[in-house]
N, C-alpha and C positions, 0 to 999 in steps of 0.2 A: 491517610496516605494522599499526597498530593496527586493531581490529574496530570501534572506536567512536571518533569525532572530530570536529572542525571542518572543514567544506569551505569553502575561499576560492574563489567562482568567477573564472574567468579574464573572463568577461562579465556584469559584477555588472547592468548595465542590464536584462538578461534576466530578472532575478529577478524575481518577483512579491512583495516583502515585504523584510525586513531582511537584505541580503546578508551581514552580518557575523555572523548566527547561526544559520547553517545547520549543524546537526549530523546525521552518520550514524549509524546504529545498527548497519550492517553493513557488509562489504565489498560485497556486491550493491547495498546503497542508494548506497554511495559511485560504485561503478561506474555506475551511472544517472543520479547528479549530473552525472558527467564527460560522458555522454553529452549529456544535457540543455543542460549549457553551451557544449558545442562543436558540436553540429550544428545547420546554419544553418535546417533546416525547423522546429525548435521556436522559437518564436517568444519566448515568456514560459513560466516554470516556477517552482515554489515547491516547498516542503518542509513539510509537517506545519503548513501555514497554515490548513486550511479545517477547521472544526468541524462534524460532523455527530452528532446525537444519536440512539441507539439505545436499545432495550428489550433489556437482559441476560437470558437465559434462567435463569441461574444465581441469582440475586436478585430478578427481576420489577421491576428499578428501572431507572430511566434514566440513561446514563452518557454520555461524548463520546468520539467516536472521530476522531482525527485522522489522516487518511488519508497515506501516505507521501508522495505527489506530486500535483501538478495540474500537467498541461501544456496549452499551447495551441499548434498546429502547422498547418501547410499539408499536407495529404496529396498524395498522387500527382498528384491531378486540379486542385491548386491552392486547394482547399475549406478554409477555417479551420475547425477543429475544436478540441475540448477535451476531455480524458480526465483522469480521476481514476485513478492508478496506484499498487497496493499490491503490493510487494516482499515475496515470503513463500518461504520453504525450501518445495520442492515437497511434503515430507512432511506440512506444515501444510494444504495447499489439497485433502487428501484425506482422507475419513471414516476413522476409525481401525475396523480389522477387530473385529467381532463375537468375543466370547469363546466358545469351544466351552462347551456346557451343562456345568456343575458347576465350572468353572475361576472360581478366585479371582482378582478384579481387581487388579493391581498398583497402586501408587500412579504409577507411568508411565504405565499404560493410563488411568487416571482424569485426569490431567493433561492425556492427548490428548483426551479427551471433552470436558472443560471448554474447553481451547482450542478445538476445533473448533465447539462450540456457540456459545461467544462471538463466533467469525472469523464463522460463519454469519449471526448477529444484525447485526454490523457491516456487512458486504456487502450484506446484504438491505437495509439502510437506506441504503448508499452507491447500491446501483443505484437505488434511487428518487429519491435526492436528484439523481443525474445524468440521469434522465428526466425530472424538473422543469426540469431546463435545459437539455436537449438536449444532453448530454453522454455520454460513455461510460464505464464502469466496466471496468477490466481488472487481472487479478492477472497479476504477472509472477515466474517463478521462477528458479532457476539456469539450466534451459533456455533460456530465452528470452535471459538475458542474457550466454551465453557464445557 
């Protein structure tokens, strides 16, 4: 199975957007798409249809963040809720470990620091966006998706 591809929903009427243009960028995203498409508690869902502006700490400029998913669902009490879901590997949800004094940073370490900083800016903007709409923001990793 490919790590990237197009997803064709079994229930296209549940998709909030163009159901012919759904793209997954990881097998974890695809797994969550299948869950959204087939779970009866999820009434509507979309993938990368919402745009949230955020200020990047790397260049101090505004960028656009497209969260992985938006879902509308009924919780166990029957209450209608909405959430933005970001699917990430667990390693990208944790701050990189600090280097020991005198240790030269590797390219990999620098990349992890940049990724962490940008993700924190995106997630902070998403949390505020969700608070303004009375939605929830959730990070999901392979731990929650297995």
